[in-house]
C-alpha positions as MATLAB code, in Angstrom:
seq = 'VSEGIKEFKQAEQAVNQLNAALATTDNASGVTTRQITELGEAVEKNTLFRKTDILQAAAALTSFQNVAGDTFTRALKLSTDLAVRLGTDVPSAADMLGRSLDNPTDGLGRLEKKFTDLSPAQKDAIANFVKMGDVGSAQAVILDHLEQKTRGLAEAQTKGLTGSTNALHDAWSNLLESFGRTVGESEIAQASLSALTRVVIGLREA';
ca = [
     -51.331  -89.639  -34.166;
     -53.273  -86.441  -35.255;
     -50.154  -84.378  -35.861;
     -48.416  -87.449  -37.629;
     -51.206  -87.834  -40.035;
     -51.501  -84.163  -40.631;
     -47.952  -83.944  -41.612;
     -48.235  -87.020  -43.750;
     -51.294  -85.829  -45.546;
     -49.513  -82.486  -46.312;
     -46.542  -84.345  -47.926;
     -48.778  -86.710  -49.661;
     -50.914  -83.826  -51.155;
     -47.817  -82.133  -52.390;
     -46.609  -85.233  -54.101;
     -49.903  -85.918  -55.610;
     -50.116  -82.363  -56.958;
     -46.740  -82.838  -58.498;
     -47.584  -86.148  -59.986;
     -50.688  -84.662  -61.566;
     -48.867  -81.686  -63.032;
     -46.204  -83.926  -64.424;
     -48.771  -86.289  -65.977;
     -50.730  -83.326  -67.382;
     -47.690  -82.107  -69.184;
     -46.461  -85.558  -70.254;
     -43.381  -85.123  -68.147;
     -42.170  -82.392  -70.553;
     -39.961  -81.034  -67.748;
     -37.770  -83.912  -68.136;
     -37.440  -84.614  -64.297;
     -39.159  -87.197  -62.044;
     -41.039  -86.799  -58.831;
     -38.124  -88.653  -57.070;
     -35.445  -86.291  -58.424;
     -37.599  -83.332  -57.212;
     -38.285  -84.981  -53.785;
     -34.342  -85.516  -53.259;
     -33.763  -81.937  -54.306;
     -36.621  -80.743  -51.710;
     -34.952  -82.771  -48.896;
     -31.583  -81.077  -49.707;
     -33.118  -77.736  -49.739;
     -34.866  -78.411  -46.436;
     -31.665  -79.398  -44.816;
     -29.769  -76.006  -45.962;
     -32.663  -73.427  -45.721;
     -35.636  -72.508  -43.722;
     -38.098  -73.846  -46.488;
     -39.627  -77.273  -46.291;
     -39.680  -80.051  -48.809;
     -43.299  -79.461  -49.636;
     -42.424  -75.942  -50.817;
     -40.022  -77.384  -53.428;
     -42.713  -79.810  -54.659;
     -45.266  -76.988  -54.949;
     -42.759  -74.931  -56.772;
     -41.981  -77.671  -59.086;
     -45.688  -78.098  -59.927;
     -45.879  -74.478  -60.629;
     -42.922  -74.556  -62.994;
     -44.339  -77.556  -65.092;
     -46.950  -75.304  -66.581;
     -44.226  -73.599  -68.684;
     -43.390  -75.789  -71.581;
     -40.051  -74.216  -72.321;
     -38.624  -74.755  -68.989;
     -37.158  -78.285  -68.887;
     -34.156  -80.417  -68.056;
     -31.115  -78.605  -66.525;
     -33.019  -75.326  -66.886;
     -35.888  -76.769  -64.738;
     -33.528  -77.845  -62.067;
     -31.598  -74.566  -61.858;
     -34.871  -72.636  -61.781;
     -36.162  -74.849  -58.945;
     -33.045  -74.253  -56.820;
     -32.909  -70.664  -57.683;
     -36.663  -70.256  -56.518;
     -35.520  -70.468  -52.821;
     -33.002  -67.562  -53.068;
     -35.505  -65.684  -55.142;
     -38.202  -66.221  -52.488;
     -35.976  -64.660  -49.871;
     -34.998  -61.525  -52.152;
     -38.573  -60.919  -53.025;
     -39.995  -61.697  -49.748;
     -42.519  -64.255  -50.884;
     -42.984  -68.051  -50.887;
     -41.131  -70.503  -53.098;
     -43.974  -71.634  -55.324;
     -44.757  -67.848  -56.166;
     -41.132  -67.104  -56.900;
     -40.992  -70.255  -59.091;
     -44.008  -69.062  -61.059;
     -42.467  -65.529  -61.647;
     -39.240  -67.129  -62.670;
     -40.975  -69.544  -64.964;
     -42.882  -66.827  -66.828;
     -39.468  -65.059  -67.482;
     -37.790  -68.157  -68.758;
     -40.630  -69.408  -70.809;
     -40.221  -66.247  -73.052;
     -36.593  -65.151  -72.787;
     -36.979  -62.361  -75.341;
     -39.036  -60.552  -72.787;
     -36.197  -60.689  -70.377;
     -36.917  -60.516  -66.608;
     -40.439  -59.128  -67.012;
     -41.992  -58.576  -63.676;
     -38.701  -59.309  -61.961;
     -36.961  -56.221  -63.564;
     -38.643  -54.044  -60.765;
     -36.637  -55.992  -58.183;
     -33.345  -56.392  -60.004;
     -30.976  -54.406  -62.210;
     -31.907  -54.627  -65.809;
     -30.211  -56.930  -68.203;
     -27.270  -55.163  -69.882;
     -27.487  -54.451  -73.569;
     -24.975  -57.279  -74.246;
     -27.072  -59.696  -72.352;
     -30.124  -58.713  -74.211;
     -28.427  -59.089  -77.463;
     -27.099  -62.462  -76.482;
     -30.606  -63.684  -75.631;
     -32.066  -62.234  -78.872;
     -29.308  -64.018  -80.859;
     -29.887  -67.166  -79.109;
     -33.476  -67.176  -79.693;
     -33.190  -66.534  -83.293;
     -30.778  -69.487  -83.650;
     -33.491  -71.571  -81.852;
     -31.144  -72.112  -78.915;
     -33.811  -71.225  -76.121;
     -31.730  -73.051  -73.455;
     -28.693  -70.689  -73.818;
     -30.990  -67.671  -73.865;
     -32.513  -69.088  -70.595;
     -29.058  -69.549  -69.184;
     -28.237  -65.867  -69.549;
     -31.393  -64.952  -67.245;
     -30.454  -67.797  -64.903;
     -26.790  -66.552  -64.640;
     -28.036  -63.058  -64.042;
     -30.449  -63.892  -61.278;
     -28.089  -66.238  -59.645;
     -25.487  -63.616  -59.205;
     -27.942  -61.351  -57.795;
     -29.460  -63.896  -55.225;
     -26.961  -66.741  -54.624;
     -26.829  -67.904  -51.037;
     -29.683  -65.816  -49.662;
     -31.773  -68.778  -48.454;
     -28.985  -70.582  -46.821;
     -27.794  -67.334  -45.123;
     -31.145  -67.492  -43.231;
     -29.953  -70.713  -41.319;
     -27.205  -69.095  -39.343;
     -27.100  -69.115  -35.530;
     -30.007  -70.022  -33.348;
     -32.682  -69.568  -36.129;
     -30.997  -72.367  -38.055;
     -30.601  -74.692  -35.056;
     -34.226  -74.104  -34.148;
     -35.347  -74.797  -37.751;
     -33.316  -77.922  -37.975;
     -35.013  -79.360  -34.766;
     -38.408  -78.377  -36.268;
     -37.673  -80.031  -39.531;
     -36.523  -83.209  -37.807;
     -39.533  -83.327  -35.483;
     -41.966  -82.572  -38.494;
     -40.226  -85.477  -40.461;
     -40.488  -87.852  -37.529;
     -44.232  -86.993  -37.259;
     -44.618  -87.522  -41.121;
     -42.967  -90.926  -40.787;
     -45.127  -91.897  -38.049;
     -48.376  -90.548  -39.883;
     -47.212  -92.415  -43.053;
     -46.841  -95.789  -41.017;
     -50.374  -95.178  -39.743;
     -51.738  -94.031  -43.072;
     -50.370  -97.001  -45.052;
     -50.950  -99.792  -42.454;
     -54.325 -101.460  -42.681;
     -53.882 -102.792  -39.115;
     -53.232  -99.286  -37.845;
     -56.221  -97.919  -39.667;
     -58.605 -100.641  -38.258;
     -57.098  -99.882  -34.827;
     -57.796  -96.180  -35.155;
     -61.273  -96.891  -36.411;
     -62.052  -99.164  -33.460;
     -60.690  -96.418  -31.253;
     -62.814  -93.877  -32.813;
     -65.879  -95.914  -32.179;
     -64.940  -96.272  -28.567;
     -64.618  -92.282  -28.231;
     -67.904  -91.955  -29.873;
     -69.469  -94.482  -27.448;
     -68.029  -92.569  -24.404;
     -69.418  -89.281  -25.700;
     -72.727  -90.847  -26.218;
     -72.699  -92.415  -22.814;
];
């Protein structure tokens, strides 16, 4: 019961954090919590990262007003590969990526230390797109560049015994989360746990 409720609370907190972030920005990202959750579940199946990592990364990306729609989704997916390349967690990778995409004329910014600089042609393309007011196309140049450098890194970690072990761990954690959700959302279960708690306290006092 304890482990199940713990898993449920972690998932619930991640969803609540994302909902709050989306509400604060008036859903400027153009994506819903359900869409992000589904993406998180897909990522969890194919990488060593958890669904909650994606939810937290999405919350981080919502703080960048110029990152929305397809750009938001691409950036969220890219964050997993980027996290592997940079040796950091997914939310941190998403934050770094969001800063680069929010102001395309600055290029990769802090990420340039880890990757080959944009070519002169790419920089010119970004500058021209921004002048025309086409920020989305400018962002696409950066995303294409980073995807080319990192594509498949997160999924590559799931090969062999590591992947099999992680799949088992995810399945077990999701089972506990489902159990915890049942307990957390059931008034009968809550009442039963409260009664059991009183019994345990009584035993301790006795």
